[in-house]
C-alpha positions in Angstrom: 4.0 25.0 -16.3 6.6 23.7 -13.8 10.1 23.6 -15.4 12.9 21.7 -13.7 16.1 22.5 -15.5 19.6 20.9 -14.9 19.2 20.7 -11.1 21.7 19.1 -8.8 21.7 18.5 -5.0 23.9 16.5 -2.6 23.4 15.3 0.9 26.6 15.1 3.0 28.7 15.0 -0.2 26.6 12.2 -1.8 24.9 13.3 -5.0 21.1 12.7 -4.7 19.9 14.5 -7.8 22.4 15.3 -10.5 21.8 17.5 -13.6 18.2 16.4 -13.7 15.5 18.1 -15.9 11.8 17.7 -16.5 8.8 19.8 -17.6 5.3 19.4 -16.1 2.5 21.0 -18.1 0.0 23.2 -16.2 -3.0 21.3 -14.9 -1.4 17.8 -15.1 -1.7 15.3 -12.3 1.6 13.5 -12.0 2.7 10.7 -9.8 6.3 10.9 -8.5 7.8 7.4 -8.2 11.2 5.9 -7.3 12.8 3.5 -4.9 12.8 4.5 -1.2 15.7 6.9 -0.5 16.2 8.2 -4.1 15.2 11.7 -3.1 11.5 12.2 -3.8 10.8 14.2 -0.6 14.0 16.2 -1.2 12.7 17.1 -4.7 9.6 18.5 -3.1 11.6 20.6 -0.7 13.7 21.9 -3.6 10.5 22.9 -5.5 9.2 24.7 -2.4 12.5 26.6 -2.0 13.3 25.1 1.4 16.7 23.8 0.1 19.3 25.6 -2.1 20.1 24.1 -5.5 23.7 23.4 -6.4 23.0 23.8 -10.1 20.1 24.6 -12.3 16.8 26.3 -11.6 13.1 25.5 -10.9 10.7 27.8 -12.7 7.0 28.4 -12.1 4.5 31.0 -13.4 4.8 34.3 -11.5 2.5 34.4 -8.5 1.7 30.7 -8.5 0.9 29.3 -5.0 2.5 26.1 -3.9 0.8 24.0 -1.2 1.5 20.8 0.7 0.4 19.1 3.9 2.0 20.9 6.9 4.3 18.9 9.1 3.0 20.9 12.0 -0.4 19.3 12.4 -3.1 21.4 14.2 -3.6 20.5 17.9 -5.3 23.6 19.2 -8.9 24.3 20.4 -10.1 25.5 17.0 -12.8 23.3 15.4 -12.0 21.2 12.4 -14.2 23.2 10.1 -12.8 26.5 11.1 -9.2 25.1 10.8 -9.9 24.1 7.2 -11.7 27.4 6.4 -8.7 29.4 7.7 -6.5 27.7 5.1 -8.0 30.0 2.5 -6.0 33.0 3.7 -7.5 35.5 1.2 -11.1 34.6 2.2 -10.2 34.7 5.9 -8.6 38.2 5.5 -11.5 39.6 3.5 -14.0 38.3 6.0 -12.1 39.7 8.9 -11.5 43.1 7.3 -13.4 46.0 9.0 -14.1 49.2 7.0 -16.7 51.9 6.7 -15.6 52.9 3.1 -18.5 52.0 0.8 -16.1 51.5 -2.2 -13.9 49.1 -0.2 -17.0 47.2 1.1 -18.1 46.8 -2.6 -14.6 45.6 -3.6 -14.6 43.1 -0.7 -18.1 41.7 -1.6 -17.1 41.5 -5.3 -13.9 39.6 -4.5 -15.8 37.3 -2.1 -18.2 36.4 -4.8 -15.4 35.9 -7.3 -13.7 33.3 -5.0 -17.0 31.6 -4.2 -16.6 32.5 -0.5 -20.2 31.9 0.4 -20.0 28.2 -0.5 -16.7 27.8 1.4 -18.2 26.1 4.5 -20.1 23.6 2.4 -16.9 22.8 0.4 -14.8 22.4 3.5 -17.4 20.2 5.1 -17.5 18.0 2.0 -13.7 17.5 2.1 -13.7 16.7 5.8 -16.6 14.2 5.3 -14.7 12.5 2.5 -11.7 12.1 4.8 -13.8 10.5 7.5 -15.1 13.2 9.7 -18.9 13.3 10.3 -20.9 16.5 10.9 -20.5 16.4 14.7 -16.8 15.7 14.6 -16.2 18.7 12.3 -17.4 21.0 15.2 -14.9 19.4 17.7 -11.5 21.0 18.4 -8.4 19.6 16.8 -7.0 18.7 20.2 -9.7 16.0 20.6 -8.1 13.9 17.8 -4.9 11.8 17.6 -1.9 12.6 15.4 -3.1 10.5 12.5 -6.5 12.2 12.4 -4.9 15.6 12.7 -2.9 14.8 9.6 -6.2 14.3 7.8 -7.3 17.8 8.9 -4.0 19.2 7.6 -4.7 17.4 4.3 -8.3 18.7 4.2 -6.9 22.3 4.7 -4.5 22.2 1.8 -7.1 20.6 -0.5 -9.6 23.3 0.4 -7.0 26.1 -0.2 -6.6 24.8 -3.8 -3.0 25.9 -4.5 -1.8 26.2 -8.1 0.7 23.4 -7.5 -0.3 20.8 -5.0 2.5 18.7 -3.5 1.4 15.5 -1.7 3.9 13.1 -0.1 2.4 9.7 0.6 -1.0 11.2 1.7 -2.7 7.8 1.9 -0.4 6.6 4.6 -2.8 8.0 7.2 -6.0 7.2 5.3 -8.1 4.1 5.3 -9.4 2.4 2.1 -12.5 4.6 2.0 -10.5 7.8 2.5 -7.9 6.8 -0.1 -10.6 6.1 -2.7 -12.3 9.4 -2.0 -8.9 11.2 -2.3 -8.2 9.3 -5.6 -11.5 10.5 -7.0 -11.0 14.1 -5.7 -7.5 14.4 -7.2 -8.7 13.2 -10.6 -11.1 16.3 -10.6 -8.6 18.8 -9.0 -8.5 21.9 -11.2 -4.7 22.7 -10.9 -1.4 20.9 -11.1 -0.7 18.0 -8.7 2.6 16.2 -7.9 2.0 13.2 -5.6 4.6 10.8 -4.2 2.8 7.5 -3.9 3.4 3.8 -4.0 -0.3 3.0 -4.5 -0.7 1.5 -7.9 -4.5 2.1 -7.9 -4.1 5.8 -7.3 -1.2 6.0 -9.8 -3.4 4.4 -12.5 -6.7 6.2 -11.9 -5.9 9.7 -10.4 -2.9 10.8 -12.4 -2.1 11.0 -16.1 1.7 11.1 -15.9 4.6 9.6 -14.0 7.8 11.5 -13.0 10.4 8.9 -12.3 13.4 9.6 -10.1 16.1 7.1 -10.7 19.9 7.1 -10.9 19.8 10.8 -9.8 17.9 11.7 -13.0 14.2 12.7 -13.7 12.2 11.2 -16.5 8.6 12.2 -17.3 6.2 9.7 -18.8 2.8 11.1 -20.0 1.1 7.8 -19.0 -0.5 6.3 -15.9 1.7 3.8 -13.9 1.0 0.5 -15.6 1.8 1.9 -19.0 4.9 3.6 -17.6 6.1 0.2 -16.1 5.7 -1.4 -19.5 7.6 1.3 -21.3 10.4 1.3 -18.7 10.7 -2.5 -18.9 11.0 -2.3 -22.7 13.7 0.4 -22.4 15.7 -1.7 -19.9 15.4 -4.8 -22.1 16.6 -2.8 -25.2 19.5 -1.3 -23.2 20.5 -4.7 -21.9 20.4 -6.2 -25.4 22.6 -3.4 -26.8 25.0 -3.8 -23.9 25.2 -7.6 -24.5 26.1 -6.9 -28.2 28.7 -4.2 -27.1 30.3 -6.6 -24.6 30.6 -9.3 -27.2 32.2 -6.8 -29.6 34.7 -5.7 -26.8 35.5 -9.3 -26.0 36.2 -10.1 -29.7 38.5 -7.1 -30.0 40.2 -7.8 -26.7 41.0 -11.3 -27.8 42.8 -10.0 -30.9 44.8 -7.5 -28.7 45.8 -10.3 -26.2 46.9 -12.6 -29.0 48.9 -10.2 -31.1 50.0 -7.3 -28.8 53.5 -8.8 -28.5 54.0 -9.3 -32.2 55.7 -6.3 -33.9 53.9 -7.0 -37.2 50.6 -6.8 -35.5 51.3 -4.0 -33.0 49.6 -1.3 -35.1 46.5 -3.4 -35.5 46.4 -4.2 -31.8 46.7 -0.5 -30.9 43.9 0.3 -33.3 41.6 -2.2 -31.7 42.4 -0.9 -28.2 41.2 2.5 -29.4 38.1 0.9 -30.8 37.4 -0.7 -27.4 37.8 2.7 -25.7 35.2 4.2 -28.1 32.6 1.6 -27.3 30.3 3.0 -24.6 27.9 0.8 -22.7 24.4 2.2 -22.2 23.6 3.2 -18.7 20.8 0.9 -17.3 18.9 1.5 -14.1 20.5 0.5 -10.9 18.3 -2.4 -9.8 18.3 -2.8 -6.0 18.9 -6.2 -4.4 16.1 -8.7 -4.3 13.5 -7.4 -1.9 11.6 -10.7 -1.2 9.8 -11.6 2.0 10.4 -15.1 3.4 7.5 -16.1 5.7 8.2 -19.2 7.8 5.7 -22.0 7.0 3.3 -23.2 9.7 2.2 -26.8 10.1 -1.3 -27.7 8.9 -4.2 -27.6 11.3 -7.6 -29.1 10.9 -10.3 -26.6 9.8 -11.7 -24.4 11.1 -9.0 -22.6 13.0 -11.4 -20.0 14.5 -15.2 -20.1 14.8 -17.7 -17.6 16.4 -21.3 -18.1 17.2 -23.3 -15.1 18.3 -20.1 -13.4 19.7 -19.9 -9.7 20.6 -16.9 -7.5 21.4 -16.3 -4.0 22.6 -14.9 -1.8 25.3 -16.0 -1.0 28.8 -19.1 -3.2 28.6 -20.3 -1.5 25.4 -20.5 -3.7 22.3 -18.9 -2.4 19.1 -19.6 -5.6 17.1 -22.3 -8.1 17.9 -24.0 -11.3 16.5 -20.8 -12.4 15.0 -21.1 -15.8 13.2 -17.8 -16.2 11.5 -15.4 -19.0 10.5 -11.8 -18.9 9.4 -9.9 -21.8 7.8 -6.2 -21.9 7.4 -6.2 -21.3 3.7 -8.5 -18.2 3.9 -7.5 -14.8 2.5 -9.9 -12.3 4.0 -10.0 -8.5 3.4 -11.9 -6.4 6.0 -13.9 -3.6 4.4 -15.7 -0.7 6.1 -15.3 2.9 7.0 -13.0 4.0 9.7 -14.6 3.7 13.2 -16.9 0.8 12.2 -14.8 -1.8 14.0 -12.2 -3.3 11.7 -9.4 -2.8 14.3 -11.7 -4.1 17.1 -12.4 -7.3 15.0 -8.7 -7.7 14.4 -8.0 -7.5 18.1 -10.7 -10.0 18.8 -9.3 -12.5 16.3 -5.7 -12.0 17.6 -6.8 -12.5 21.3 -6.0 -9.0 22.2 -9.7 -8.5 23.2 -12.0 -11.1 24.7 -15.5 -11.8 23.5 -18.1 -10.1 25.7 -20.8 -12.8 24.9 -21.4 -15.7 22.6 -19.0 -18.4 21.7 -15.5 -18.0 20.2 -13.3 -21.1 19.6 -9.7 -21.1 18.5 -8.1 -24.5 17.7 -5.7 -25.5 20.5 -2.3 -25.2 18.7 -3.2 -21.9 16.8 -0.4 -19.4 16.6 -1.3 -15.8 15.5 0.9 -13.1 14.0 -0.3 -9.5 14.3 1.1 -6.4 12.5 -0.3 -2.9 12.9 1.2 0.5 12.2 1.5 1.4 15.8 3.9 -1.5 16.3 6.5 0.5 14.4 6.4 3.0 17.4 6.9 0.0 19.8 10.3 -0.9 18.3 13.2 0.0 20.5 14.8 3.0 18.8 18.3 2.6 20.5 18.6 -1.1 19.6 19.5 -2.8 16.4 17.4 -5.3 14.4 19.8 -8.0 15.6 19.0 -7.0 19.2 15.2 -7.4 18.5 15.7 -10.9 17.1 18.0 -11.9 19.9 15.4 -11.0 22.5 12.9 -13.4 20.9 15.4 -16.1 20.0 18.2 -16.0 22.6 19.4 -19.6 21.9 19.9 -19.1 18.1 23.4 -18.2 16.8 24.1 -14.7 15.2 24.2 -16.3 11.7 20.6 -17.5 12.1 19.6 -14.0 13.3 21.1 -12.4 10.2 19.4 -15.0 8.0 16.0 -14.2 9.4 16.5 -10.4 8.8 17.9 -11.1 5.3 14.7 -13.0 4.5 12.9 -9.7 5.0 15.3 -7.6 3.0 17.4 -6.2 5.8 21.1 -6.6 4.8 24.1 -7.0 7.1 24.7 -3.3 7.4 21.1 -2.5 8.2 21.0 -5.3 10.8 23.6 -3.4 12.8 22.0 0.1 12.6 19.9 1.3 15.5 16.2 1.4 14.7 16.2 5.2 15.0 18.4 5.3 11.9 16.3 2.9 9.8 13.9 4.2 7.1 10.1 3.7 7.5 10.2 0.9 5.0 13.0 -0.9 6.9 11.2 -0.5 10.2 8.1 -2.0 8.6 10.1 -5.0 7.3 11.5 -5.5 10.8 8.1 -5.4 12.4 6.8 -7.9 9.8 9.6 -10.3 10.5 8.9 -10.1 14.3 5.2 -10.7 13.6 5.9 -13.9 11.6 8.9 -15.2 13.5 6.7 -18.0 15.2 5.4 -19.2 11.8 1.8 -18.2 12.6 -1.2 -20.1 11.3 -3.1 -16.8 11.1 -1.5 -13.6 10.0 -3.4 -10.3 10.7 -2.1 -7.3 8.8 -3.3 -3.8 9.5 -2.0 -1.4 6.8 1.2 -3.4 6.1 2.2 -1.4 2.9 2.7 2.0 4.5 6.3 3.1 3.9 6.9 0.2 1.4 7.8 1.1 -2.2 6.1 -0.5 -5.1 8.7 -3.2 -5.6 8.4 -4.2 -1.9 4.6 -4.2 -2.2 4.9 -6.6 -5.1 7.2 -8.8 -3.1 4.7 -8.8 -0.2 1.9 -9.9 -2.6 4.0 -12.8 -3.8 4.9 -13.8 -0.2 1.3 -13.7 0.9 0.1 -15.7 -2.1 2.6 -18.4 -1.4 2.0 -18.4 2.4 0.2 -21.5 3.7 -1.5 -19.8 6.7 -4.7 -17.7 6.8 -4.4 -14.0 6.2 -6.7 -11.2 7.4 -6.0 -7.8 5.7 -6.9 -4.2 6.5 -5.4 -2.0 3.8 -6.0 1.1 1.7 -4.0 -0.5 -1.1 -6.6 -1.8 -3.6 -4.0 -3.6 -5.7 -2.8 -5.6 -2.6 -6.3 -6.5 -1.7 -7.3 -7.6 -5.2 -4.2 -9.8 -5.6 -4.3 -11.4 -2.2 -7.9 -11.6 -0.8 -10.4 -14.1 -2.0 -13.0 -13.3 0.6 -14.4 -9.9 1.6 -16.0 -9.1 4.9 -17.9 -5.8 5.3 -17.7 -4.3 8.8 -20.7 -2.0 9.1 -23.4 -1.1 11.6 -22.0 -3.3 14.3 -22.1 -6.4 12.1 -19.6 -8.3 10.0 -21.1 -9.8 6.9 -19.7 -11.3 3.7 -19.5 -8.8 0.8 -20.5 -11.0 -2.2 -19.3 -8.6 -4.9 -15.8 -7.8 -5.9 -13.5 -4.8 -4.8 -14.3 -2.8 -7.9 -18.0 -3.0 -7.1 -17.2 -1.8 -3.5 -15.2 1.0 -5.0 -18.1 2.0 -7.2 -20.5 1.8 -4.2 -18.3 4.2 -2.1 -17.9 6.7 -4.9 -21.7 6.6 -5.7 -22.4 7.2 -2.0 -20.2 10.3 -2.1 -21.7 11.6 -5.3 -24.5 14.1 -5.3 -26.2 11.9 -7.9 -26.2 8.9 -5.7 -29.9 8.5 -5.9 -29.8 8.0 -9.7 -26.6 6.1 -10.4 -25.7 5.5 -14.0 -25.3 1.9 -14.9 -21.6 1.3 -15.3 -20.4 0.2 -18.8 -18.8 -3.2 -18.9 -15.1 -2.6 -19.4 -12.8 -5.2 -21.0 -10.8 -6.7 -18.1 -7.1 -5.8 -18.1 -4.3 -8.4 -18.2 -3.7 -7.9 -14.5 -7.3 -8.6 -13.7 -7.4 -11.8 -15.8 -4.1 -13.0 -14.2 -5.6 -12.2 -10.8 -8.8 -14.3 -11.7 -6.6 -17.1 -12.9 -4.7 -17.1 -9.6 -7.9 -17.0 -7.6 -9.3 -20.0 -9.6 -6.0 -21.9 -9.0 -6.1 -21.2 -5.3 -9.7 -22.3 -5.1 -8.8 -25.5 -6.9 -5.9 -26.2 -4.6 -8.2 -25.6 -1.6 -10.7 -28.2 -2.9 -7.9 -30.7 -3.5 -6.6 -30.2 0.0 -10.0 -30.7 1.6 -10.7 -33.8 -0.6 -7.5 -35.3 0.8 -8.6 -34.5 4.3 -12.0 -36.0 3.7 -10.4 -39.2 2.3 -8.1 -39.5 5.3 -11.0 -39.0 7.7 -13.2 -41.5 5.8 -10.4 -44.1 6.1 -10.2 -43.4 9.8 -14.0 -43.8 10.2 -13.9 -47.1 8.3 -11.8 -48.7 11.1 -14.1 -51.2 12.9 -12.2 -50.8 16.2 -13.3 -47.2 16.4 -16.9 -48.3 16.9 -16.1 -50.2 20.1 -17.9 -49.0 23.2 -14.7 -47.9 24.9 -13.9 -45.5 22.1 -17.3 -43.8 21.7 -15.9 -40.4 22.6 -13.2 -40.7 20.0 -15.7 -41.7 17.4 -17.8 -38.6 18.1 -14.6 -36.4 17.7 -13.8 -38.0 14.3 -17.4 -37.7 13.1 -17.4 -34.0 14.1 -14.1 -33.4 12.2 -15.6 -35.2 9.2 -18.7 -33.0 9.2 -16.6 -29.8 9.5 -14.4 -30.9 6.5 -17.5 -31.7 4.4 -19.0 -28.3 5.3 -15.7 -26.6 4.3 -15.5 -28.7 1.1 -19.0 -27.6 0.1 -18.1 -24.0 0.5 -14.7 -24.4 -1.2 -16.4 -26.0 -4.2 -18.9 -23.2 -4.5 -16.1 -20.6 -4.4 -14.2 -22.6 -7.0 -17.2 -22.6 -9.4 -17.8 -18.9 -8.9 -14.1 -18.2 -9.6 -14.2 -20.3 -12.8 -17.3 -18.4 -13.9 -15.6 -15.1 -13.3 -12.5 -16.2 -15.2 -14.6 -17.5 -18.2 -16.5 -14.3 -18.4 -13.3 -12.2 -18.3 -11.5 -14.3 -20.9 -14.6 -14.1 -23.2 -14.9 -10.3 -23.0 
């Protein structure tokens, strides 16, 4: 059991945690949530004993081991598999011990058997494979991999060591969707206590059974997954606000009596009595809600479909194709999620779409006026650390006045004070907001987002979902956040084996496919039981059906306009034959898009009817 009792801690005189208490039962998996900057990482450091408490104590069972991902990621010449094996220090010490004493040899062998040392290599390999390293890569030195991949090795090491209390701080930030789903499944089966800071709703609903909420410098434990926690918290806030409204009305009534009769001697005693009554009325403390964290994407003008087409295209590096035989089409109202394991080519396809890579062969056509916005995690490193957000906007829009610069930043949740801070002093979430604003400043018709939710808290992720749903441009998403993908994407492309093909099933089917592939019983998968769709799933299906209907309506309008144009007799004169061919081609493209949109609409309605009937 982890017992946190009456703890307080301040940073530079500012209380971060104040007389907070919570108890985590042994073996529980708990998600630690709270707005960015509330002190979740600090709480972990207090639990590990790296910081000194001002009040209270943190108590754990005697001899319990605490583990977390090391900030010093391995970069030496030791192989990945040996790095992970070395994390079990007891096994490593026993294996390295040299002795001629028969009794000691027997003790070592017995202990090695007790800790299952002989299966250690297989267990370490399974963890590394789940995090994206194949058999050949596991034998390579750590120095052969970049920082993000080394963080995966550090994560694999702490998972392998199986501490009694596992502390994970946003571990999915350096994982792809496949790695995140594997980790989610692994943590659900982890044999000891887990505390995980995460803003991933899917993980918080499926991998943990409790939520530890850090808010207003206090800790509150909820023995439920995230969605139920959110419902309970919302009800508590509503009840507190209702009680406060009644209390304020009571105070106002008493104050009006005091104001009317304070000066009258005959009523002075009653007035004083009511003043004391007012002092005794205490308002219930409600959570400090942060300012609205919406995103305001500028709206692009409408272009004729398609905005991008590929016929037999291939793309790669140094003359070697990574993806080939690409026959793809993107319309301006498409919402596409790219699925596929790391290294299959999702980033390569994103670079091809964004014109950062040229097609090696085949045909690729982008409509003439197409503007593309591109956001990737590495762009946060490309921001100028010694400059302010205002400086970044001014570089791109030198002719705009400062008020307009601030308005642009405000539209992405960066207030006046943050706009004047240097980038080096901004939080990860604030840097991500700045990079998103810069990526969309030209009102792109196509927005390509590679892991946009890293460093964003749950409220900001919900705001991003709303902004992308309302956005009138096309969206291509790469993300490990299943909730984001399920709420935004209406088309799934699977990048696998050098090809890009439509994935006709839904995200839940893809999740089951990945987990079945990792399971030792993959050859005999059990037929999943049909579960009653949740309210969020039904709402998502309704939104999908509504978007499909709007797309059909829009294409019908285009078709009618083109038909009217083609009905003009003057268009058929010999001198305008080229123009007639252009309009005929546009009409054919719209009709092709309309046929596909109607099919998607019908499929969406069928899914919705099935869900509502369940």
